[in-house]
VOBA-1610 file (N, C-alpha, C; in pm, whole numbers, padded with zeros to 5 digits, always signed):
BEGIN
Unk-00426-02687-01945Unk-00415-02632-01772Unk-00415-02734-01719Unk-00384-02719-01585Unk-00351-02857-01468Unk-00486-02816-01410Unk-00596-02902-01402Unk-00673-02849-01222Unk-00645-02929-01160Unk-00669-02875-01013Unk-00640-02929-00899Unk-00749-03012-00866Unk-00718-03141-00811Unk-00865-03225-00725Unk-00851-03117-00573Unk-00994-03158-00569Unk-01015-03128-00414Unk-00945-03214-00285Unk-00922-03188-00228Unk-00862-03236-00092Unk-01007-03360-00086Unk-00956-03425+00046Unk-01027-03499+00085Unk-01149-03467+00163Unk-01176-03384+00253Unk-01216-03311+00341Unk-01310-03218+00318Unk-01282-03216+00156Unk-01429-03123+00088Unk-01528-03186+00000Unk-01461-03347+00015Unk-01530-03420-00060Unk-01644-03524+00103Unk-01605-03471+00220Unk-01698-03554+00282Unk-01802-03557+00264Unk-01899-03639+00314Unk-02066-03607+00363Unk-02055-03488+00439Unk-02035-03463+00550Unk-02032-03364+00654Unk-01905-03290+00637Unk-01946-03166+00558Unk-01841-03110+00560Unk-01742-02999+00667Unk-01647-02998+00697Unk-01578-02914+00840Unk-01589-02798+00701Unk-01611-02766+00709Unk-01521-02600+00614Unk-01572-02521+00719Unk-01439-02403+00682Unk-01439-02282+00758Unk-01383-02178+00657Unk-01429-02046+00666Unk-01401-01945+00541Unk-01265-01873+00637Unk-01168-01806+00618Unk-01048-01735+00673Unk-01038-01620+00553Unk-00981-01553+00630Unk-00953-01410+00552Unk-00791-01357+00644Unk-00703-01365+00596Unk-00587-01274+00584Unk-00548-01186+00539Unk-00537-01070+00601Unk-00524-00937+00533Unk-00392-00878+00638Unk-00334-00785+00526Unk-00178-00787+00547Unk-00177-00644+00554Unk-00159-00527+00604Unk-00116-00400+00546Unk-00025-00388+00534Unk+00027-00272+00456Unk+00122-00226+00397Unk+00264-00193+00488Unk+00233-00163+00643Unk+00300-00175+00743Unk+00368-00283+00782Unk+00334-00420+00717Unk+00352-00515+00804Unk+00282-00589+00866Unk+00181-00522+00921Unk+00105-00596+01045Unk+00005-00678+00962Unk+00003-00811+01013Unk-00057-00885+00922Unk-00247-00933+01050Unk-00374-00941+01023Unk-00433-01034+01109Unk-00529-01098+01053Unk-00571-01232+01104Unk-00665-01308+01019Unk-00818-01324+01113Unk-00889-01397+00992Unk-01026-01395+01092Unk-01107-01500+01016Unk-01200-01569+01068Unk-01255-01734+01049Unk-01405-01666+01064Unk-01458-01792+00981Unk-01591-01794+00988Unk-01676-01871+01110Unk-01536-01953+01145Unk-01617-02077+01268Unk-01624-02014+01384Unk-01718-02081+01475Unk-01740-02020+01592Unk-01596-02076+01676Unk-01479-02019+01693Unk-01361-02018+01739Unk-01288-01987+01630Unk-01160-01899+01779Unk-01044-01905+01680Unk-00955-02030+01644Unk-00884-02011+01525Unk-00797-02112+01474Unk-00688-02035+01438Unk-00574-02155+01445Unk-00430-02115+01392Unk-00394-02168+01288Unk-00355-02069+01232Unk-00331-02137+01079Unk-00161-02078+01044Unk-00100-02158+01000Unk+00051-02096+00989Unk+00105-02025+01064Unk+00045-02076+01184Unk+00139-01949+01310Unk+00086-01805+01334Unk-00049-01773+01199Unk-00136-01685+01243Unk-00262-01694+01354Unk-00311-01643+01449Unk-00430-01685+01503Unk-00559-01591+01414Unk-00614-01661+01392Unk-00779-01627+01264Unk-00866-01658+01397Unk-00918-01508+01406Unk-01041-01483+01510Unk-01151-01501+01504Unk-01217-01532+01544Unk-01371-01605+01532Unk-01432-01464+01489Unk-01514-01451+01386Unk-01526-01332+01310Unk-01681-01340+01244Unk-01796-01451+01275Unk-01867-01457+01189Unk-01969-01335+01141Unk-01948-01203+01159Unk-01971-01100+01087Unk-01889-01047+00986Unk-01757-01105+00966Unk-01718-01109+00773Unk-01724-01252+00699Unk-01799-01115+00618Unk-01823-01233+00498Unk-01814-01154+00370Unk-01771-01262+00278Unk-01772-01215+00062Unk-01911-01216+00040Unk-01892-01160-00062Unk-02000-01139-00155Unk-01966-01304-00229Unk-02066-01315-00341Unk-02048-01450-00399Unk-01909-01401-00504Unk-01885-01481-00523Unk-01741-01474-00619Unk-01721-01550-00757Unk-01687-01570-00881Unk-01692-01659-00965Unk-01607-01678-00994Unk-01565-01783-01016Unk-01442-01840-01081Unk-01399-01897-01208Unk-01365-01871-01306Unk-01287-01893-01398Unk-01198-01867-01488Unk-01140-01923-01627Unk-01035-01912-01700Unk-01029-01861-01768Unk-01119-01744-01781Unk-01084-01614-01838Unk-00968-01480-01801Unk-00935-01374-01852Unk-00853-01289-01776Unk-00930-01207-01720Unk-01073-01231-01740Unk-01168-01087-01632Unk-01114-01036-01561Unk-01129-00887-01492Unk-01102-00885-01368Unk-01194-00897-01225Unk-01178-01000-01172Unk-01298-01024-01121Unk-01288-00960-00993Unk-01371-00917-00917Unk-01364-00867-00816Unk-01468-00902-00690Unk-01469-00890-00592Unk-01535-00881-00451Unk-01519-00817-00374Unk-01638-00824-00283Unk-01717-00723-00183Unk-01692-00832-00053Unk-01640-00739+00055Unk-01600-00782+00199Unk-01629-00714+00289Unk-01716-00736+00325Unk-01812-00696+00444Unk-01775-00736+00600Unk-01778-00644+00744Unk-01732-00707+00865Unk-01764-00551+00926Unk-01729-00578+01048Unk-01733-00516+01200Unk-01610-00464+01212Unk-01633-00373+01248Unk-01552-00265+01274Unk-01459-00292+01457Unk-01415-00382+01496Unk-01335-00397+01602Unk-01229-00290+01637Unk-01213-00271+01766Unk-01128-00178+01787Unk-00980-00230+01832Unk-01007-00315+01836Unk-00838-00408+01858Unk-00824-00466+01754Unk-00903-00443+01631Unk-00832-00527+01495Unk-00834-00453+01413Unk-00984-00415+01340Unk-00991-00283+01272Unk-01057-00171+01309Unk-00998-00060+01344Unk-01075+00035+01421Unk-01097+00098+01280Unk-01205+00199+01346Unk-01220+00293+01243Unk-01116+00400+01296Unk-01088+00425+01341Unk-00968+00590+01320Unk-00881+00490+01236Unk-00811+00369+01209Unk-00733+00335+01149Unk-00754+00333+00955Unk-00888+00317+00970Unk-00930+00280+00847Unk-00938+00453+00769Unk-00976+00533+00896Unk-00983+00665+00821Unk-00863+00735+00756Unk-00758+00689+00885Unk-00637+00757+00832Unk-00574+00649+00721Unk-00620+00566+00701Unk-00587+00506+00568Unk-00495+00394+00619Unk-00466+00324+00713Unk-00325+00201+00752Unk-00397+00082+00684Unk-00553+00111+00633Unk-00599-00044+00525Unk-00561-00010+00398Unk-00562+00113+00350Unk-00606+00100+00228Unk-00449+00035+00132Unk-00534-00018+00058Unk-00384-00099-00047Unk-00364-00253+00034Unk-00421-00266+00141Unk-00404-00466+00219Unk-00390-00564+00132Unk-00321-00586+00084Unk-00313-00785+00024Unk-00434-00885+00143Unk-00517-00892+00059Unk-00576-01002+00142Unk-00542-01163+00061Unk-00597-01232+00149Unk-00606-01349+00067Unk-00731-01448+00192Unk-00806-01485+00092Unk-00930-01593+00122Unk-00925-01678+00097Unk-00975-01768+00168Unk-00953-01994+00181Unk-01027-02005+00246Unk-01013-02146+00218Unk-01158-02214+00321Unk-01046-02321+00405Unk-01035-02373+00490Unk-01041-02498+00573Unk-01059-02583+00661Unk-01025-02699+00677Unk-01103-02737+00746Unk-01059-02760+00908Unk-01164-02727+00988Unk-01184-02658+01115Unk-01108-02784+01238Unk-01144-02904+01190Unk-01103-02960+01250Unk-00951-02987+01270Unk-00880-02972+01110Unk-00764-02990+01058Unk-00695-02895+01032Unk-00655-02729+01105Unk-00612-02649+01057Unk-00450-02672+00998Unk-00397-02765+01032Unk-00260-02750+00979Unk-00272-02806+00835Unk-00393-02872+00773Unk-00373-02920+00657Unk-00381-02798+00575Unk-00357-02826+00445Unk-00307-02750+00347Unk-00422-02645+00312Unk-00491-02536+00310Unk-00585-02509+00278Unk-00637-02467+00126Unk-00744-02444+00103Unk-00772-02454-00021Unk-00799-02249-00059Unk-00734-02185-00144Unk-00709-02094-00154Unk-00857-02023-00265Unk-00888-01904-00224Unk-00997-01903-00302Unk-01036-01746-00427Unk-00935-01683-00339Unk-00914-01571-00414Unk-00798-01487-00324Unk-00709-01396-00365Unk-00622-01333-00372Unk-00664-01203-00402Unk-00559-01108-00396Unk-00553-00969-00436Unk-00533-00840-00308Unk-00587-00701-00351Unk-00562-00597-00261Unk-00689-00542-00239Unk-00677-00482-00134Unk-00806-00399-00069Unk-00834-00253-00161Unk-00917-00248-00158Unk-00997-00122-00325Unk-01054+00001-00210Unk-01100+00023-00280Unk-01210+00128-00205Unk-01271+00055-00040Unk-01249+00153+00041Unk-01307+00131+00136Unk-01401+00240+00204Unk-01558+00159+00253Unk-01616+00253+00285Unk-01740+00210+00408Unk-01682+00329+00466Unk-01737+00301+00624Unk-01894+00315+00642Unk-01969+00198+00642Unk-02109+00199+00685Unk-02199+00181+00849Unk-02121+00329+00929Unk-02182+00319+01070Unk-02088+00230+01176Unk-02091+00088+01218Unk-02028+00062+01289Unk-01974-00058+01198Unk-01947-00049+01022Unk-01934-00140+00986Unk-01847-00105+00870Unk-01775-00194+00736Unk-01689-00142+00669Unk-01765-00225+00554Unk-01707-00153+00471Unk-01684-00233+00376Unk-01637-00238+00202Unk-01504-00346+00189Unk-01398-00310+00104Unk-01463-00384-00032Unk-01368-00364-00115Unk-01348-00433-00246Unk-01237-00504-00286Unk-01253-00625-00298Unk-01110-00659-00344Unk-01044-00647-00470Unk-00989-00657-00536Unk-00909-00632-00652Unk-00838-00736-00691Unk-00864-00823-00795Unk-00776-00955-00818Unk-00653-00895-00891Unk-00566-00957-00923Unk-00448-01005-00944Unk-00432-00966-01055Unk-00556-00959-01132Unk-00567-00962-01284Unk-00539-00767-01345Unk-00567-00707-01240Unk-00567-00577-01257Unk-00376-00535-01308Unk-00343-00595-01230Unk-00168-00569-01317Unk-00174-00628-01438Unk-00257-00646-01540Unk-00256-00617-01662Unk-00328-00475-01728Unk-00345-00445-01644Unk-00415-00271-01689Unk-00256-00173-01665Unk-00187-00252-01677Unk-00066-00154-01639Unk-00027-00108-01769Unk+00019-00003-01848Unk+00133+00008-01980Unk+00221-00101-02013Unk+00191-00133-02109Unk+00284-00246-02130Unk+00419-00168-02188Unk+00434-00026-02222Unk+00573+00037-02244Unk+00519+00168-02178Unk+00687+00232-02171Unk+00695+00371-02055Unk+00646+00427-02184Unk+00555+00558-02182Unk+00554+00657-02253Unk+00678+00781-02241Unk+00702+00841-02351Unk+00813+00935-02342Unk+00764+01053-02271Unk+00847+01138-02160Unk+00839+01234-02080Unk+00968+01283-02067Unk+00903+01479-02054Unk+01093+01533-02009Unk+01139+01491-01910Unk+01045+01441-01823Unk+01079+01431-01643Unk+01134+01245-01646Unk+01208+01255-01562Unk+01257+01113-01490Unk+01100+01060-01461Unk+01126+00896-01541Unk+00979+00813-01509Unk+01051+00732-01351Unk+01155+00718-01338Unk+01196+00620-01198Unk+01149+00663-01097Unk+01145+00621-00965Unk+01151+00652-00860Unk+01289+00647-00790Unk+01305+00746-00754Unk+01457+00758-00649Unk+01472+00615-00557Unk+01586+00570-00591Unk+01624+00470-00500Unk+01586+00333-00601Unk+01473+00338-00707Unk+01437+00197-00731Unk+01569+00144-00825Unk+01514+00037-00896Unk+01613-00090-00973Unk+01662+00032-01068Unk+01537+00118-01106Unk+01604+00188-01280Unk+01703+00254-01220Unk+01681+00372-01089Unk+01759+00491-01052Unk+01841+00483-01057Unk+01882+00350-00920Unk+02032+00318-00852Unk+02091+00338-00794Unk+02010+00500-00718Unk+02099+00566-00622Unk+02094+00490-00477Unk+02119+00483-00412Unk+02169+00408-00271Unk+02089+00514-00204Unk+02004+00512-00130Unk+01900+00564-00046Unk+01938+00546+00105Unk+02017+00477+00146Unk+02040+00474+00232Unk+02165+00595+00338Unk+02257+00633+00255Unk+02266+00762+00275Unk+02178+00837+00296Unk+02092+00873+00166Unk+01989+00984+00212Unk+01881+00951+00286Unk+01912+00854+00379Unk+01748+00795+00494Unk+01800+00871+00643Unk+01756+00996+00718Unk+01738+01018+00806Unk+01646+01033+00969Unk+01699+01001+01068Unk+01559+01027+01143Unk+01584+01116+01244Unk+01462+01168+01209Unk+01475+01261+01310Unk+01348+01319+01423Unk+01343+01431+01465Unk+01213+01424+01560Unk+01107+01550+01530Unk+00997+01492+01552Unk+00854+01627+01486Unk+00854+01658+01565Unk+00885+01840+01656Unk+00813+01889+01757Unk+00757+01991+01751Unk+00653+01952+01624Unk+00545+02068+01633Unk+00469+02035+01497Unk+00340+02045+01528Unk+00237+01995+01400Unk+00133+02146+01373Unk+00156+02191+01235Unk+00079+02291+01232Unk-00011+02255+01092Unk-00100+02183+01100Unk-00181+02152+00983Unk-00124+02083+00938Unk-00090+02088+00785Unk+00001+01996+00688Unk+00172+02005+00684Unk+00182+02151+00829Unk+00310+02201+00817Unk+00428+02170+00953Unk+00535+02029+00923Unk+00575+02008+01090Unk+00673+02040+01111Unk+00759+02033+01241Unk+00846+02156+01244Unk+00958+02031+01310Unk+01092+02032+01232Unk+01218+01932+01282Unk+01248+01974+01367Unk+01334+01894+01472Unk+01443+01938+01556Unk+01540+01957+01503Unk+01626+01962+01353Unk+01672+02007+01316Unk+01673+02004+01131Unk+01746+02068+01054Unk+01703+02067+00940Unk+01746+01953+00854Unk+01734+01930+00722Unk+01779+01760+00702Unk+01736+01836+00537Unk+01860+01821+00412Unk+01841+01875+00258Unk+01767+01799+00195Unk+01743+01871+00082Unk+01681+01740-00017Unk+01533+01660+00003Unk+01480+01775+00140Unk+01362+01668+00144Unk+01258+01679+00044Unk+01261+01785-00051Unk+01147+01870-00139Unk+01085+01707-00218Unk+00977+01639-00188Unk+00941+01543-00326Unk+01014+01401-00222Unk+01059+01428-00151Unk+01093+01321-00063Unk+00948+01225+00036Unk+00950+01173+00120Unk+00890+01134+00236Unk+00908+01116+00382Unk+00760+01104+00441Unk+00829+01087+00557Unk+00725+01062+00654Unk+00806+00912+00712Unk+00677+00812+00774Unk+00733+00772+00922Unk+00645+00799+00999Unk+00598+00837+01130Unk+00638+00681+01177Unk+00700+00675+01277Unk+00788+00529+01380Unk+00802+00540+01471Unk+00682+00636+01548Unk+00658+00645+01664Unk+00520+00664+01703Unk+00451+00670+01772Unk+00317+00793+01798Unk+00220+00759+01764Unk+00090+00818+01790Unk-00041+00758+01720Unk-00013+00756+01540Unk+00095+00821+01466Unk+00044+00815+01341Unk+00192+00719+01258Unk+00200+00577+01375Unk+00320+00506+01348Unk+00308+00442+01254Unk+00365+00353+01108Unk+00347+00280+01006Unk+00270+00372+00891Unk+00221+00538+00948Unk+00168+00587+00813Unk+00275+00710+00735Unk+00279+00697+00661Unk+00389+00786+00566Unk+00328+00869+00459Unk+00343+01009+00428Unk+00331+01102+00344Unk+00414+01219+00284Unk+00375+01205+00177Unk+00486+01317+00070Unk+00539+01415+00129Unk+00606+01475+00064Unk+00638+01598+00120Unk+00680+01651+00043Unk+00557+01804+00014Unk+00596+01855-00109Unk+00682+01981-00118Unk+00716+01982-00018Unk+00819+02131-00039Unk+00914+02140+00175Unk+01021+02167+00137Unk+01075+02174+00260Unk+01135+02334+00266Unk+01155+02387+00397Unk+01220+02538+00412Unk+01246+02511+00529Unk+01381+02502+00549Unk+01463+02506+00679Unk+01429+02382+00724Unk+01316+02405+00910Unk+01349+02292+00987Unk+01181+02255+00935Unk+01091+02294+00878Unk+00979+02348+00786Unk+00939+02249+00700Unk+00897+02113+00718Unk+00845+02051+00601Unk+00694+02047+00548Unk+00628+02091+00471Unk+00504+02043+00405Unk+00425+01929+00364Unk+00376+01891+00389Unk+00315+01767+00344Unk+00197+01774+00253Unk+00195+01627+00192Unk+00050+01638+00108Unk-00067+01641+00128Unk-00073+01599+00307Unk-00226+01587+00368Unk-00145+01599+00508Unk-00235+01640+00607Unk-00201+01669+00719Unk-00211+01565+00794Unk-00103+01539+00919Unk-00141+01427+00996Unk-00271+01349+01009Unk-00315+01229+01046Unk-00419+01172+01062Unk-00444+01199+01251Unk-00365+01218+01282Unk-00353+01209+01432Unk-00256+01369+01469Unk-00292+01406+01603Unk-00167+01454+01637Unk-00099+01452+01710Unk+00003+01423+01708Unk+00088+01385+01818Unk+00104+01428+01970Unk+00134+01354+02084Unk+00105+01425+02183Unk+00208+01504+02239Unk+00382+01478+02149Unk+00510+01582+02169Unk+00571+01534+02064Unk+00687+01556+02114Unk+00829+01484+01999Unk+00827+01341+02014Unk+00823+01361+01853Unk+00803+01193+01821Unk+00900+01179+01670Unk+00929+01034+01717Unk+01081+01040+01520Unk+00996+00989+01446Unk+01062+01037+01323Unk+01003+01029+01182Unk+01101+00952+01095Unk+01118+00863+01000Unk+01202+00832+00889Unk+01187+00941+00786Unk+01293+01035+00725Unk+01272+01109+00647Unk+01346+01033+00528Unk+01315+01048+00419Unk+01362+00977+00290Unk+01349+01134+00220Unk+01498+01157+00121Unk+01500+01312+00067Unk+01424+01240-00096Unk+01425+01371-00179Unk+01341+01366-00271Unk+01410+01376-00401Unk+01380+01396-00532Unk+01402+01425-00628Unk+01282+01479-00742Unk+01340+01597-00797Unk+01190+01632-00878Unk+01191+01578-00992Unk+01296+01529-01047Unk+01268+01465-01151Unk+01299+01516-01277Unk+01400+01618-01228Unk+01490+01678-01401Unk+01579+01647-01402Unk+01646+01654-01544Unk+01760+01584-01595Unk+01897+01695-01502Unk+01885+01820-01480Unk+01983+01928-01405Unk+02021+01833-01270Unk+01901+01796-01213Unk+01907+01738-01066Unk+01990+01640-00995Unk+01950+01516-01125Unk+02028+01410-01165Unk+02183+01391-01201Unk+02177+01498-01273Unk+02356+01553-01364Unk+02434+01590-01220Unk+02352+01722-01138Unk+02426+01763-01051Unk+02418+01781-00943Unk+02309+01710-00882Unk+02302+01686-00745Unk+02343+01501-00714Unk+02298+01432-00778Unk+02316+01284-00796Unk+02427+01210-00869Unk+02467+01304-00930Unk+02578+01238-01073Unk+02540+01146-01128Unk+02394+01111-01159Unk+02339+00996-01159Unk+02289+00973-01352Unk+02311+01100-01424Unk+02235+01146-01545Unk+02234+00980-01677Unk+02338+00879-01634Unk+02346+00781-01657Unk+02196+00693-01666Unk+02130+00712-01575Unk+02040+00654-01548Unk+01910+00737-01516Unk+01934+00853-01590Unk+01811+00953-01622Unk+01700+00857-01693Unk+01618+00807-01651Unk+01439+00785-01753Unk+01400+00861-01820Unk+01440+00960-01904Unk+01283+01040-01971Unk+01391+01116-02098Unk+01344+01217-02140Unk+01369+01214-02249Unk+01351+01411-02289Unk+01504+01411-02178Unk+01482+01570-02163Unk+01482+01691-02274Unk+01544+01604-02403Unk+01598+01684-02473Unk+01480+01669-02605Unk+01344+01575-02641Unk+01329+01522-02721Unk+01187+01675-02755Unk+01178+01677-02887Unk+01077+01796-02919Unk+00911+01789-02861Unk+00901+01910-02832Unk+00743+01837-02808Unk+00667+01877-02896Unk+00478+01834-02906Unk+00361+01879-02972Unk+00410+02024-03018Unk+00443+02084-02949Unk+00439+02221-03037Unk+00568+02276-03075Unk+00607+02167-03151Unk+00769+02192-03263Unk+00628+02202-03403Unk+00514+02137-03440Unk+00454+02122-03511Unk+00355+02254-03566Unk+00347+02351-03467Unk+00309+02466-03518Unk+00370+02609-03481Unk+00506+02531-03487Unk+00596+02653-03499Unk+00639+02732-03648Unk+00646+02860-03648Unk+00663+02919-03817Unk+00822+02947-03827Unk+00879+02888-03955Unk+01009+02947-03949Unk+01012+03089-03929Unk+01177+03034-03822Unk+01190+03175-03792Unk+01153+03214-03639Unk+01076+03128-03557Unk+00957+03164-03480Unk+01075+03137-03393
//
């Protein structure tokens, strides 16, 4: 195992150390905070002075135990807004925690931890989030379990369907709870997804449960009521059944399921049953 030597600025008698956090949301928005009393620019990203941001104690070792860390901070209207936390914009955001020399922010920083945000809890005018380490990936199944339905996701490397022809940009003209109305009907939207690309919900995505003409039934109501017609990106869906894969997509060769595998009830059947 190769151990990295601490940089010179960490071994000085007087350490000019500043903690920094880089948060990157799933929609591409990235922000930075620092414990220093002045803003820093590191790697082209501005890290705002936020002494209220603080990590809990973290211990590093060479084991594979899943390490977690709590991050606490204030909710700022122009950075981490309460409405964005409630809407889920920060769910699953990637976080990197590192230390740097605030007198020379262009030197290579020392990464302390990285991972993604887990459960986010609001506490009045503050929030607390759990950092889930990369070792959580080891909890995934080693091999896929058998299933009568397809285990692939439409358009991924296993499915290989080109989604470019099945992606549409339409306008939502009305919202009634979990039902949104489009300006024109789009076929094949059941089990698809709707992404808001403008308006108050911009950057948020919701699964489509079912479709009926110009009406789409979403898994959850939009976080914010749009003031008027807004554009959305629609990606068609698939019910993961062999017949759909064969007849609609002509893609049965890439079906990732065992549609004809006998179920557990085979053992309980009587002869001639």
